[in-house]
Backbone as numpy.savetxt, mean C-alpha at the origin, in Angstrom:
# Nx Ny Nz CAx CAy CAz Cx Cy Cz
25.60 -4.92 4.91 24.30 -5.18 5.47 23.21 -4.64 4.53
22.20 -5.44 4.27 21.12 -5.06 3.38 20.10 -4.20 4.12
19.79 -3.05 3.53 18.78 -2.18 4.12 17.42 -2.50 3.49
16.37 -1.98 4.09 15.04 -2.19 3.52 14.96 -1.58 2.13
15.60 -0.45 1.94 15.60 0.20 0.63 16.34 -0.66 -0.37
17.47 -1.29 0.04 18.19 -2.21 -0.83 17.29 -3.38 -1.21
16.55 -3.90 -0.24 15.65 -5.03 -0.48 14.59 -4.64 -1.49
14.09 -3.44 -1.40 13.11 -2.92 -2.35 13.70 -2.96 -3.76
14.93 -2.46 -3.89 15.62 -2.45 -5.18 15.89 -3.86 -5.68
16.30 -4.77 -4.78 16.58 -6.16 -5.16 15.35 -6.85 -5.74
14.18 -6.44 -5.28 12.93 -7.03 -5.78 12.55 -6.48 -7.15
13.38 -5.57 -7.68 13.12 -5.00 -9.00 12.05 -3.93 -8.98
11.81 -3.35 -7.82 10.78 -2.33 -7.69 11.39 -0.95 -7.78
10.65 -0.03 -8.32 11.11 1.35 -8.43 10.56 2.11 -7.23
11.46 2.75 -6.49 11.05 3.50 -5.31 10.10 4.62 -5.73
8.93 4.72 -5.10 7.96 5.75 -5.48 8.51 7.16 -5.25
7.98 8.08 -6.01 8.30 9.49 -5.85 6.99 10.24 -6.02
6.32 10.46 -4.90 4.96 11.01 -4.94 4.97 12.37 -4.26
4.34 13.33 -4.89 4.17 14.64 -4.27 2.88 14.61 -3.47
2.89 15.21 -2.27 1.64 15.23 -1.50 0.57 16.02 -2.25
-0.62 15.46 -2.30 -1.74 16.13 -2.96 -2.23 17.26 -2.06
-2.96 18.15 -2.65 -3.51 19.28 -1.90 -4.85 18.87 -1.29
-4.76 18.00 -0.28 -5.95 17.51 0.41 -5.96 18.05 1.84
-7.11 18.05 2.48 -7.17 18.53 3.86 -6.77 17.47 4.88
-5.87 16.57 4.50 -5.34 15.56 5.41 -3.93 15.21 4.99
-3.20 14.58 5.90 -1.80 14.24 5.66 -1.68 12.81 5.12
-0.65 12.53 4.31 -0.44 11.16 3.85 -0.01 10.23 4.98
0.61 10.79 6.01 1.04 10.00 7.18 1.00 10.90 8.41
0.59 10.31 9.52 0.58 11.03 10.79 1.16 10.11 11.85
2.11 10.67 12.62 2.73 9.89 13.68 2.24 10.39 15.03
1.80 9.46 15.87 1.45 9.76 17.25 2.24 8.77 18.10
3.20 9.32 18.86 4.10 8.49 19.66 4.79 7.46 18.77
4.58 6.18 19.03 5.29 5.15 18.26 4.39 4.48 17.22
3.33 5.16 16.82 2.43 4.61 15.80 2.34 5.59 14.63
2.50 5.07 13.42 2.32 5.88 12.21 1.07 5.37 11.50
0.18 6.29 11.22 -1.04 5.99 10.47 -0.82 6.48 9.05
-0.92 5.58 8.09 -0.73 5.94 6.69 -2.11 6.02 6.04
-2.41 7.18 5.45 -3.67 7.36 4.74 -3.77 6.39 3.58
-4.99 6.18 3.11 -5.21 5.29 1.98 -4.37 5.69 0.78
-3.63 4.72 0.26 -2.77 4.95 -0.90 -3.38 4.28 -2.12
-3.32 4.98 -3.24 -3.84 4.46 -4.49 -2.66 4.04 -5.37
-2.91 3.29 -6.44 -1.82 2.82 -7.29 -1.30 3.92 -8.22
-0.59 4.87 -7.63 -0.04 5.96 -8.43 1.47 5.88 -8.48
1.99 6.34 -9.59 3.44 6.43 -9.79 3.72 7.85 -10.28
4.53 8.54 -9.55 4.84 9.94 -9.86 3.54 10.72 -10.06
3.27 11.20 -11.27 2.04 11.96 -11.51 0.99 11.14 -12.25
1.16 9.83 -12.27 0.30 8.95 -13.04 -0.46 7.98 -12.14
-1.65 7.62 -12.53 -2.38 6.55 -11.86 -2.22 5.32 -12.75
-1.60 4.28 -12.20 -1.21 3.11 -12.99 -2.39 2.23 -13.38
-3.41 2.18 -12.54 -4.56 1.32 -12.80 -5.84 2.06 -12.47
-6.85 1.94 -13.34 -8.19 2.45 -13.06 -9.21 1.42 -13.52
-10.38 1.47 -12.91 -11.47 0.59 -13.31 -11.88 -0.35 -12.20
-12.94 -1.09 -12.45 -13.49 -2.05 -11.49 -12.87 -3.42 -11.70
-12.55 -4.07 -10.58 -12.03 -5.44 -10.63 -13.18 -6.35 -11.02
-12.92 -7.22 -11.99 -13.94 -8.12 -12.50 -14.67 -7.54 -13.71
-14.32 -6.31 -14.08 -14.94 -5.68 -15.24 -13.83 -5.28 -16.21
-13.12 -4.19 -15.90 -12.03 -3.74 -16.77 -10.65 -4.05 -16.20
-10.60 -4.50 -14.94 -9.33 -4.83 -14.27 -9.39 -6.29 -13.83
-8.38 -7.07 -14.23 -8.32 -8.48 -13.84 -7.88 -8.60 -12.38
-8.19 -9.71 -11.74 -7.70 -9.91 -10.37 -6.17 -9.83 -10.29
-5.45 -10.31 -11.29 -3.98 -10.25 -11.27 -3.48 -8.81 -11.36
-4.12 -8.00 -12.22 -3.73 -6.58 -12.29 -4.10 -5.86 -11.00
-5.23 -6.23 -10.40 -5.62 -5.62 -9.13 -4.61 -5.98 -8.04
-4.09 -7.20 -8.08 -3.06 -7.62 -7.13 -1.80 -6.76 -7.32
-1.43 -6.48 -8.57 -0.28 -5.61 -8.85 -0.56 -4.19 -8.36
-1.80 -3.73 -8.53 -2.17 -2.41 -8.05 -2.06 -2.34 -6.53
-2.46 -3.41 -5.85 -2.35 -3.46 -4.38 -0.89 -3.40 -3.95
-0.02 -4.08 -4.68 1.42 -4.04 -4.37 1.95 -2.61 -4.53
1.51 -1.93 -5.56 1.93 -0.54 -5.78 1.43 0.36 -4.64
0.21 0.11 -4.17 -0.31 0.86 -3.02 0.58 0.63 -1.79
0.99 -0.62 -1.58 1.86 -0.94 -0.44 3.23 -0.27 -0.60
3.75 -0.21 -1.82 5.01 0.50 -2.06 4.86 1.97 -1.68
3.71 2.55 -2.00 3.47 3.95 -1.66 3.34 4.13 -0.15
2.81 3.13 0.54 2.78 3.16 2.01 4.21 3.23 2.54
5.10 2.42 1.99 6.51 2.44 2.44 7.17 3.78 2.12
6.81 4.38 1.01 7.35 5.70 0.65 6.99 6.72 1.73
5.69 6.81 2.10 5.27 7.80 3.10 5.79 7.45 4.48
5.88 6.16 4.77 6.45 5.74 6.05 7.91 6.18 6.13
8.64 5.98 5.06 10.04 6.40 5.02 10.17 7.91 5.21
9.29 8.66 4.56 9.30 10.13 4.74 9.07 10.49 6.21
8.13 9.81 6.85 7.80 10.10 8.24 8.95 9.73 9.18
9.77 8.74 8.76 10.88 8.26 9.59 12.23 8.79 9.10
12.22 9.89 8.38 13.44 10.52 7.85 14.29 9.53 7.06
13.63 8.66 6.29 14.33 7.72 5.41 14.83 6.47 6.09
14.55 6.30 7.37 15.10 5.18 8.13 14.04 4.10 8.42
13.81 3.22 7.43 12.83 2.15 7.62 13.28 1.09 8.63
14.54 1.16 9.07 14.97 0.21 10.11 14.26 0.51 11.44
13.62 1.66 11.53 12.88 2.02 12.74 11.50 1.34 12.81
11.12 0.64 11.75 9.85 -0.09 11.77 9.96 -1.23 12.77
9.05 -1.27 13.73 8.97 -2.37 14.69 8.06 -3.45 14.11
6.88 -3.04 13.61 5.93 -4.00 13.07 4.83 -3.27 12.30
4.50 -3.79 11.12 3.28 -3.34 10.46 2.15 -4.02 11.22
1.30 -3.26 11.86 0.26 -3.84 12.70 -0.97 -4.27 11.90
-1.42 -3.40 10.99 -2.66 -3.69 10.28 -2.71 -2.94 8.98
-3.25 -3.59 7.95 -3.57 -2.89 6.71 -5.02 -3.20 6.36
-5.61 -2.26 5.66 -6.94 -2.45 5.09 -6.80 -2.30 3.59
-7.34 -3.26 2.86 -7.29 -3.24 1.40 -8.73 -3.07 0.91
-8.98 -1.97 0.23 -10.30 -1.66 -0.30 -10.29 -1.94 -1.80
-11.24 -2.75 -2.25 -11.24 -3.21 -3.64 -12.53 -2.77 -4.33
-12.37 -1.98 -5.37 -13.46 -1.49 -6.20 -13.83 -2.63 -7.16
-14.86 -3.38 -6.82 -15.17 -4.60 -7.58 -16.63 -4.65 -8.01
-16.87 -5.44 -9.04 -18.23 -5.67 -9.51 -18.98 -6.54 -8.50
-20.28 -6.44 -8.52 -21.12 -7.29 -7.68 -20.83 -8.74 -8.04
-20.65 -9.56 -7.03 -20.38 -10.98 -7.24 -18.91 -11.35 -7.18
-18.02 -10.35 -7.27 -16.59 -10.64 -7.14 -16.30 -11.06 -5.71
-15.50 -12.10 -5.55 -15.25 -12.58 -4.18 -13.78 -12.91 -3.89
-12.88 -12.65 -4.82 -11.47 -12.98 -4.61 -10.70 -11.83 -3.97
-11.31 -11.24 -2.95 -10.68 -10.09 -2.28 -9.34 -10.46 -1.67
-9.23 -11.66 -1.12 -7.97 -12.08 -0.50 -6.84 -12.15 -1.51
-7.13 -12.61 -2.72 -6.10 -12.68 -3.76 -5.57 -11.29 -4.07
-6.47 -10.33 -4.22 -6.07 -8.95 -4.49 -5.26 -8.40 -3.31
-5.77 -8.60 -2.10 -5.09 -8.11 -0.90 -3.70 -8.68 -0.73
-3.50 -9.90 -1.23 -2.18 -10.53 -1.12 -1.10 -9.72 -1.82
-1.46 -8.94 -2.82 -0.46 -8.11 -3.49 0.20 -7.15 -2.51
-0.59 -6.51 -1.68 -0.05 -5.58 -0.68 0.69 -6.34 0.41
0.08 -7.41 0.90 0.69 -8.18 2.00 2.04 -8.76 1.59
2.10 -9.35 0.41 3.35 -9.97 -0.06 4.45 -8.94 -0.23
4.12 -7.74 -0.75 5.15 -6.72 -0.90 5.71 -6.32 0.46
4.84 -6.09 1.43 5.32 -5.70 2.76 6.19 -6.79 3.38
5.79 -8.04 3.23 6.60 -9.15 3.75 7.93 -9.27 3.03
7.91 -9.12 1.71 9.14 -9.24 0.93 10.14 -8.13 1.24
9.66 -6.94 1.52 10.56 -5.82 1.80 10.97 -5.78 3.27
10.01 -5.97 4.18 10.28 -5.80 5.61 10.53 -7.10 6.36
10.36 -8.24 5.71 10.52 -9.52 6.41 9.44 -9.67 7.46
9.80 -10.27 8.60 8.82 -10.50 9.66 8.20 -9.21 10.19
8.90 -8.09 10.04 8.35 -6.80 10.49 7.17 -6.37 9.61
7.04 -7.02 8.46 5.95 -6.70 7.56 4.72 -7.57 7.77
4.80 -8.54 8.68 3.65 -9.41 8.96 2.60 -8.60 9.71
1.35 -8.72 9.29 0.32 -7.82 9.80 -1.05 -8.48 9.82
-1.96 -7.88 10.56 -3.38 -8.23 10.46 -3.92 -7.49 9.23
-5.02 -8.01 8.64 -5.49 -7.40 7.41 -6.99 -7.59 7.23
-7.61 -6.62 6.60 -8.97 -6.76 6.09 -8.91 -6.45 4.60
-9.61 -7.24 3.79 -9.74 -6.99 2.36 -11.24 -6.86 2.08
-11.65 -5.67 1.67 -13.07 -5.34 1.60 -13.49 -4.90 0.20
-14.66 -5.33 -0.23 -15.22 -4.90 -1.50 -15.94 -3.57 -1.37
-15.76 -2.71 -2.35 -16.35 -1.38 -2.37 -17.13 -1.19 -3.67
-18.14 -0.31 -3.61 -18.89 0.05 -4.81 -18.10 1.01 -5.69
-17.12 1.69 -5.12 -16.29 2.63 -5.86 -15.18 3.15 -4.97
-14.16 3.71 -5.60 -13.02 4.32 -4.89 -12.64 5.62 -5.59
-11.85 6.48 -4.93 -11.47 7.76 -5.54 -10.84 7.57 -6.92
-11.13 8.47 -7.80 -10.65 8.51 -9.19 -10.75 7.15 -9.90
-11.71 6.36 -9.47 -12.01 5.06 -10.09 -10.84 4.08 -10.06
-10.00 4.15 -9.02 -8.91 3.17 -8.90 -9.50 1.82 -8.46
-8.83 0.72 -8.79 -9.34 -0.58 -8.39 -9.03 -0.95 -6.94
-7.99 -0.32 -6.36 -7.54 -0.71 -5.02 -7.03 0.52 -4.28
-7.28 0.55 -2.98 -6.71 1.55 -2.08 -6.30 0.80 -0.81
-5.14 1.16 -0.24 -4.64 0.47 0.94 -4.18 1.50 1.97
-4.57 1.29 3.24 -4.06 2.11 4.33 -3.34 1.21 5.33
-2.64 1.83 6.28 -1.83 1.02 7.20 -1.66 1.70 8.56
-1.42 0.86 9.56 -1.03 1.28 10.90 0.28 0.57 11.20
1.32 1.35 11.53 2.66 0.79 11.70 3.25 1.24 13.03
3.79 0.30 13.78 4.50 0.62 15.04 5.97 0.86 14.68
6.52 1.93 15.25 7.90 2.32 14.96 8.66 2.60 16.26
9.97 2.60 16.15 10.81 2.89 17.30 11.50 4.20 17.17
């Protein structure tokens, strides 16, 4: 039987390994059967994979890849919150995709699709979600994309 982690590997993705930052908030908080995942940036281990504004120094395609990496990091923290058992995911309810873009950029949905497609590819129908893709004047450490999530679990 294929697990969600196996599916992640089959897609050729490297499972994230992120240390919690020293912030005054948690990367994930569970209340009853809902897990709230804080905004995730496109980081890998101790590195930030993408920086800059979309439409200036970051192409929409690279921003889409950055959004997928943010979604992978969401799955990493979700897995931590569920003791490694992603089969407990009932449904990804909602994600918000924040895009650090130049004035006039309007392909927010294309960028947001990077996160949405990764969640669908890994979780199947459990990854189907409501979504907002929003343009921002800036994001932390000048990343092009940040993604947060609300997930129902069993």
